[in-house]
N, C-alpha and C positions, 0 to 999 in steps of 0.2 A: 343371393342373388335378390334379383329387382324384380316386383311383380308387373303385370302388364302396362299398369296404367302407369308406374315409374317410370317405367322403358317407354312408355310412348309421350312423356312430357320430356321426357330426358332428350328423346330425340328431337323432337320439335324444339324447345331450346338451343339443342345443337345446331340444329339447323339454323335457325334466325342470327344465332352468336357467327356461323362461319360467314353466313350473309351480311351481316353489320358487320365482321371483324372490328380489329384485331380479335382472332377466336383466341388466340394462348393468354390474352390480357382479360378478356371479358371471363372465360373463365375461371381465371384465376381470381379472380373479383369474385363471380359468384362463390367458389371455394370458400373466398374469406366469410361473404356472407353466410352460408351455411354454417361455418364453424361459431358466429357470432349467436346465429339462431339456437346452436345445441348447448350453446353455454350461456344463454339468456332466456332464461324462463318468462322473465317477466314482456319483453319484448315479443317472443315467439305468441305467448298466451294473448296478448294486446294485440296482435296481426294476425290471430285465431278468432277474436271474439266475435260471435257472430249477431252481439248487441252492437257493436260498434259497427256505424254506416260502412260499407265497402271502400266509399271513395274517400272516408275519413281514412281507411286501414293503407290505402295508396297514399293517401299523401304521405302517412309518417314515413312511406316508403323514399319517398322522392325526399323528400327533408333531409333525413340521413343518411340518402347516397348523393345527393345534388351537389357537383362539384368533385364527387372526390372517385366515382366512379362514372365510365363508363356510359353514356345514355341509353345503348342498348341493353349494358346490364339492369339499370336502371326500371326499366320497360318490362325485362324479363320479369324481375324478380315482383314488380307491380301486377303482373299478370298471374301469376302463382298465388299472388294474395287476394286477388280479385274473385279469383277460381274458388278460394276455400283450400286451396292445398297449400299454405306455407308451413304446415306441422311434415310434411313430407317432403320439402325443399331441402334439406338435408340428403337424404335418400337420393333424390333425384339429380342434384348434382353429382354425389358420387357416382352414379351411373352416368350422367355426362362427361365427367373427369376421364374413365374410364373409356368412356369411347373416341374420347378425343387421342387418350394414348394407344387405345388400337389403331387408329388411323396414321397418328404417327410411329407405329411398329413400337412402342416403347413398352415399360412398367411404371408406374406408379409408386414412387414412395412417400409416405406419408410421413413425416418426420417433424417431431417433437423437441424444440427446443425451450431455452429459457430468455433467449434471447433471440430478437431478431437477423433476420441472415441477409448479410447484401448478395446483390446479384455475382459477383464473383465468389463467395462463400458457396450459392446453391451451386452454381455450375462446378465448384472443383469439386463438393462433396456428391454429386451426378455421379460424375467422373469416376471417381475410389467406388459408390455402390455399384457402379456397373463392373469395374473390374474386379469385384468383390463376389455381384452372382452372375458375373457372363451376360447381362442384360444391357438394352439400351433403358436407362435412369429416367423420369421427369421428374423432380422433385417438390412435394408440396409443402408447405413451413407449416406448422400449428404450435402458435407461442404456448408455454405451458411450464409457468413459473414452478410447477410442484416438482419437476426434474431435477431444479437447483445449479445445473449448469452439464455441460457437454450435448449429447444429444442420443435420441431415440429412433431408429428408422424402419417403417416396417411395409413389406414391398410383399405383400400378397401375404401370405403364411410365415414367412420368416421376419423375425423380430432381430434385430440387430442393436444391443443396450449400451451406450457406450455414456450412459447418465452419474451425474455424481451421485444420487439417490441412490442410484444402484451401487457403487462401490463404498456410499456409507452402511447402504444395507447388510453389504458384504461383510466388510471390517466389523461391523457392530455383531454379526452372527459370529465369525472368526475369534471376538474377545470375551 
């Protein structure tokens, strides 16, 4: 569960993303930025380093996202970096994604895949997960080469593991 500060930041970012629009695109971009920060210690440490001037840290964000993200996304990430909350950004974005899902009466499925999925594949996957769970699903893809192939989907506490890694582990245990 998110703490009060995380929730407050998520609500503020959500309000700005909704006003600046398109909400779904900004939300997805923020989700991808949060994933990069989760996985890249060096970048996260650099953006959180109090010895580097705030303007320099914000310029790093602008340089990284310029032309690759909506201006609102760049501004929101820059704001969080400027306020010294970059280490909290993944949790803030998780809360923001949950808010957007609740607003759309959906559940979020974090799907780990070894390769990027097309929009058509995401749509078909959301429909299949919706049939399996009885819920309306919004798919968020996380690239994870360690699963080798297939997918691992997590919806709340439910995990559906269809990865090649899992199948290889089962085969290894059977042998």
